[in-house]
ZANU-183444 format. One line per field, with one value per residue: z, y, x of N, C-alpha, C in turn; residue in one letter. Coordinates in Angstrom, 2 decimals, decimal comma, always signed. Layout:
nc3 = c(Z	...)
nc2 = c(Y	...)
nc1 = c(X	...)
cac3 = c(Z	...)
cac2 = c(Y	...)
cac1 = c(X	...)
cc3 = c(Z	...)
cc2 = c(Y	...)
cc1 = c(X	...)
rest = c(a	...)
***
This chain:
nc3 = c(-65,75	-68,59	-71,92	-75,26	-78,04	-80,04	-79,42	-79,42	-78,43	-77,55	-76,86	-74,80	-72,87	-72,43	-71,24	-68,91	-67,68	-67,16	-65,39	-63,19	-62,58	-61,84	-59,52	-57,92	-57,62	-56,07	-53,76	-52,82	-52,30	-50,13	-48,18	-47,84	-46,65	-44,48	-43,06	-42,72	-40,98	-38,64	-38,04	-37,20	-35,05	-33,30	-32,97	-31,69	-29,31	-28,30	-27,89	-25,98	-23,80	-23,38	-22,50	-20,06	-18,75	-18,39	-16,88	-14,64	-13,82	-13,28	-11,08	-9,32	-8,94	-7,79	-5,39	-4,19	-3,99	-2,17	+0,05	+0,61	+1,15	+3,56	+5,15	+5,33	+6,65	+9,05	+9,93	+10,22	+12,19	+14,31	+14,68	+15,30	+17,67	+19,24	+19,28	+20,82	+23,22	+23,92	+24,33	+26,46	+28,31	+28,59	+29,59	+32,15	+33,27	+33,38	+35,11	+37,40	+38,02	+38,28	+40,66	+42,37	+42,41	+43,58	+46,03	+46,99	+47,13	+48,93	+51,18	+51,50	+51,93	+54,42	+55,85	+55,79	+57,25	+59,80	+60,49	+60,91)
nc2 = c(+25,64	+25,20	+24,68	+23,23	+25,67	+24,74	+23,99	+24,99	+27,85	+27,32	+24,47	+24,76	+26,24	+24,24	+22,39	+23,65	+24,13	+21,43	+20,75	+22,42	+21,55	+18,91	+19,49	+20,75	+18,65	+16,97	+18,69	+18,83	+16,07	+15,84	+17,57	+16,23	+13,83	+14,80	+15,88	+13,51	+12,20	+14,03	+13,81	+11,11	+11,22	+12,96	+11,34	+9,12	+10,50	+11,13	+8,63	+7,82	+9,58	+8,80	+6,23	+6,82	+8,11	+6,14	+4,28	+5,87	+6,09	+3,42	+3,02	+4,68	+3,47	+1,09	+2,03	+3,06	+0,70	-0,68	+1,04	+0,50	-2,13	-2,02	-0,51	-2,49	-4,51	-3,32	-2,84	-5,52	-6,49	-4,83	-5,62	-8,25	-7,87	-6,67	-8,71	-10,59	-9,16	-8,97	-11,76	-12,24	-10,66	-11,95	-14,40	-13,46	-12,66	-14,95	-16,31	-14,82	-15,30	-18,04	-18,21	-16,75	-18,52	-20,78	-19,69	-19,26	-21,79	-22,99	-21,36	-22,23	-24,95	-24,73	-23,50	-25,57	-27,49	-26,17	-26,20	-28,68)
nc1 = c(+39,80	+41,42	+40,73	+41,40	+41,52	+39,96	+37,43	+33,98	+32,31	+29,86	+30,05	+32,01	+30,34	+28,24	+29,94	+30,82	+28,27	+27,67	+29,56	+29,00	+26,45	+27,12	+28,49	+26,55	+24,81	+26,61	+26,96	+24,28	+23,85	+25,73	+24,64	+22,28	+23,27	+24,34	+22,12	+20,85	+22,47	+22,39	+19,72	+19,67	+21,28	+19,83	+17,59	+18,82	+19,53	+16,96	+15,87	+17,79	+17,13	+14,32	+14,67	+16,17	+14,22	+12,34	+13,81	+14,04	+11,39	+10,82	+12,48	+11,39	+8,88	+9,77	+10,84	+8,40	+7,02	+8,70	+8,59	+5,75	+5,80	+7,37	+5,76	+3,57	+4,78	+5,41	+2,82	+1,89	+3,52	+2,98	+0,15	+0,60	+1,96	-0,07	-1,93	-0,66	-0,27	-3,02	-3,61	-1,91	-3,23	-5,58	-4,73	-3,76	-6,22	-7,58	-5,87	-6,18	-9,01	-8,90	-7,35	-9,03	-11,22	-10,00	-9,38	-11,99	-12,90	-11,23	-11,86	-14,55	-14,22	-12,88	-14,84	-16,76	-15,37	-15,13	-17,75	-18,40)
cac3 = c(-66,73	-69,98	-73,02	-76,45	-78,56	-81,12	-78,93	-79,71	-77,20	-76,97	-76,28	-73,50	-72,06	-72,04	-70,28	-67,48	-66,98	-66,82	-64,17	-62,19	-62,24	-60,94	-58,19	-57,23	-57,09	-54,96	-52,62	-52,37	-51,63	-48,96	-47,37	-47,43	-45,83	-43,13	-42,41	-42,19	-39,69	-37,52	-37,67	-36,50	-33,80	-32,51	-32,71	-30,62	-28,08	-27,76	-27,41	-24,62	-22,85	-22,99	-21,72	-18,78	-18,02	-18,13	-15,74	-13,36	-13,37	-12,77	-9,75	-8,39	-8,60	-6,84	-4,10	-3,64	-3,41	-0,88	+1,17	+1,01	+1,86	+4,83	+6,02	+5,56	+7,54	+10,29	+10,41	+10,57	+13,44	+15,29	+14,75	+16,16	+19,12	+19,83	+19,53	+21,91	+24,44	+24,14	+24,74	+27,80	+29,18	+28,70	+30,56	+33,46	+33,82	+33,72	+36,32	+38,58	+38,21	+38,98	+42,08	+43,26	+42,53	+44,55	+47,37	+47,35	+47,34	+50,20	+52,21	+51,60	+52,63	+55,91	+56,72	+56,03	+58,26	+60,96	+60,77	+61,39)
cac2 = c(+24,65	+25,77	+23,66	+23,80	+26,61	+24,21	+23,84	+26,17	+28,58	+26,50	+23,35	+25,25	+26,59	+23,08	+21,71	+24,42	+23,84	+20,09	+20,70	+23,01	+20,71	+17,80	+20,02	+21,00	+17,31	+16,59	+19,49	+18,29	+14,76	+16,10	+18,12	+15,12	+12,89	+15,56	+16,03	+12,17	+11,98	+14,70	+13,21	+9,88	+11,48	+13,43	+10,02	+8,43	+11,30	+11,03	+7,33	+7,76	+10,30	+8,05	+5,10	+7,34	+8,41	+4,84	+3,80	+6,66	+5,76	+2,10	+3,22	+5,30	+2,38	+0,11	+2,76	+3,08	-0,66	-0,91	+1,88	-0,16	-3,36	-1,84	-0,24	-3,61	-5,34	-2,69	-2,96	-6,84	-6,58	-4,09	-6,50	-9,52	-7,47	-6,44	-10,01	-11,16	-8,40	-9,31	-13,11	-12,16	-10,08	-12,92	-15,37	-12,94	-12,41	-16,39	-16,74	-14,09	-15,96	-19,32	-17,83	-16,48	-19,76	-21,63	-19,02	-19,51	-23,40	-23,11	-20,91	-23,06	-26,16	-24,41	-23,26	-26,86	-28,20	-25,61	-26,42	-30,15)
cac1 = c(+40,24	+41,67	+40,59	+42,05	+40,68	+39,19	+36,10	+33,30	+31,79	+28,59	+30,66	+32,53	+29,29	+27,86	+30,87	+30,81	+27,05	+27,58	+30,34	+28,38	+25,44	+27,49	+28,95	+25,39	+24,38	+27,44	+26,60	+22,88	+24,05	+26,46	+23,76	+21,32	+23,94	+24,57	+20,84	+20,42	+23,40	+21,90	+18,39	+19,98	+21,78	+18,76	+16,72	+19,54	+19,36	+15,47	+15,82	+18,48	+16,31	+13,23	+15,30	+16,48	+12,90	+11,76	+14,47	+13,64	+10,08	+10,85	+13,07	+10,27	+8,05	+10,44	+10,91	+7,07	+6,78	+9,56	+7,90	+4,48	+6,27	+7,89	+4,49	+2,80	+5,54	+5,20	+1,48	+1,82	+4,28	+1,97	-0,95	+1,04	+2,20	-1,37	-2,53	+0,22	-0,68	-4,42	-3,54	-1,35	-4,15	-6,73	-4,18	-3,87	-7,57	-7,99	-5,20	-6,80	-10,25	-8,51	-6,96	-10,29	-11,94	-9,24	-9,61	-13,34	-13,06	-10,50	-12,79	-15,75	-13,65	-12,51	-16,13	-17,32	-14,55	-15,52	-19,09	-18,46)
cc3 = c(-68,11	-70,88	-74,29	-77,17	-79,66	-80,66	-79,14	-78,43	-76,57	-76,32	-74,86	-72,51	-71,51	-71,07	-68,83	-66,88	-66,42	-65,48	-62,94	-61,72	-61,38	-59,53	-57,31	-56,79	-56,05	-53,67	-52,05	-51,78	-50,30	-48,01	-46,83	-46,44	-44,35	-42,37	-41,91	-40,96	-38,57	-37,09	-36,81	-35,07	-32,87	-32,08	-31,60	-29,06	-27,46	-27,27	-25,98	-23,57	-22,47	-22,09	-20,19	-18,06	-17,63	-16,99	-14,45	-12,90	-12,76	-11,29	-8,75	-7,96	-7,69	-5,40	-3,47	-3,09	-2,34	+0,30	+1,73	+1,66	+3,32	+5,84	+6,20	+6,62	+8,95	+10,83	+10,89	+12,02	+14,58	+15,63	+15,63	+17,47	+19,91	+20,19	+20,70	+23,28	+24,84	+24,90	+26,17	+28,83	+29,55	+29,78	+31,93	+34,15	+34,26	+34,91	+37,53	+38,92	+38,69	+40,34	+43,01	+43,42	+43,63	+45,83	+47,87	+47,79	+48,72	+51,38	+52,56	+52,43	+54,12	+56,65	+56,92	+57,20	+59,71	+61,42	+61,41	+62,66)
cc2 = c(+25,19	+24,47	+24,24	+24,61	+25,93	+24,08	+24,99	+26,73	+27,67	+25,09	+23,61	+25,47	+25,24	+22,26	+22,34	+24,18	+22,50	+19,97	+21,30	+22,24	+19,51	+18,27	+20,23	+19,79	+16,84	+17,39	+19,06	+17,01	+15,04	+16,67	+17,15	+14,18	+13,49	+15,58	+14,58	+11,91	+12,70	+14,15	+11,94	+10,23	+12,08	+12,22	+9,23	+9,21	+11,16	+9,75	+7,14	+8,47	+9,44	+6,81	+5,57	+7,62	+7,08	+4,28	+4,61	+6,46	+4,35	+2,15	+3,81	+4,24	+1,43	+0,79	+2,77	+1,77	-1,08	-0,26	+1,09	-1,36	-3,08	-1,26	-1,50	-4,51	-4,70	-2,90	-4,50	-7,10	-5,88	-5,02	-7,63	-9,06	-7,25	-7,64	-10,64	-10,44	-8,79	-10,90	-13,12	-11,54	-11,06	-14,03	-14,76	-12,89	-14,07	-16,91	-16,13	-14,95	-17,42	-19,19	-17,62	-17,68	-20,68	-21,02	-19,34	-21,00	-23,56	-22,48	-21,65	-24,43	-25,94	-24,19	-24,59	-27,71	-27,63	-25,92	-27,83	-30,11)
cc1 = c(+40,25	+41,65	+41,16	+41,05	+39,72	+37,72	+35,35	+32,80	+30,59	+29,05	+31,25	+31,28	+28,57	+28,54	+30,78	+29,45	+27,03	+28,48	+29,62	+27,10	+25,88	+27,97	+27,72	+24,75	+25,20	+27,10	+25,19	+23,02	+24,67	+25,39	+22,70	+21,95	+24,05	+23,27	+20,39	+21,22	+22,78	+20,59	+18,67	+20,52	+20,70	+17,75	+17,51	+19,51	+17,88	+15,43	+16,53	+17,73	+15,08	+13,67	+15,51	+15,21	+12,21	+12,41	+14,16	+12,34	+10,00	+11,47	+12,15	+9,25	+8,55	+10,53	+9,44	+6,67	+7,47	+8,89	+6,56	+4,78	+6,73	+6,50	+3,70	+3,61	+5,38	+3,78	+1,25	+2,46	+3,39	+0,70	-0,58	+1,24	+0,86	-2,09	-1,90	-0,21	-2,08	-4,44	-3,02	-2,45	-5,23	-6,05	-4,04	-5,10	-7,98	-7,14	-5,81	-8,09	-9,88	-8,03	-8,09	-11,03	-11,24	-9,48	-10,93	-13,58	-12,32	-11,39	-14,02	-15,39	-13,48	-14,00	-16,89	-16,64	-14,96	-16,84	-19,10	-17,66)
rest = c(k	i	e	p	k	s	e	s	k	s	e	l	k	l	e	l	e	s	e	s	e	s	e	a	v	e	d	a	e	e	v	e	v	e	a	a	e	e	a	e	e	e	a	e	e	v	e	a	k	e	a	e	a	q	e	a	q	e	e	e	v	e	e	i	e	a	e	e	d	a	e	d	a	q	e	a	q	e	a	e	e	a	q	e	a	q	e	e	e	v	e	e	i	e	a	e	e	d	a	e	d	a	q	e	a	q	e	a	e	e	a	q	e	a	q	e)
***
């Protein structure tokens, strides 16, 4: 920048210093803005990774709960089947005992009739 020669050297020197100071301030502000933007981007990335991790953890919990529910259902079904099998066995034993009792009663009746 060429100024008229009427300015003294000290005025020119002050002007140059002032210009370089304002450029330094602008540069510093630019660096600050860039650093803030980078920090914000990094924070967003960290937040996204945390959200991903949280979601993965929730999915894992849901899978475990589903497996546990399936196991509980399987155990309940097996218990029900065992109960039914036991009830059938009891009914068979009772039917056999009833048949034996009827057989004995018939034999006793026949013996009574034969005796008479």
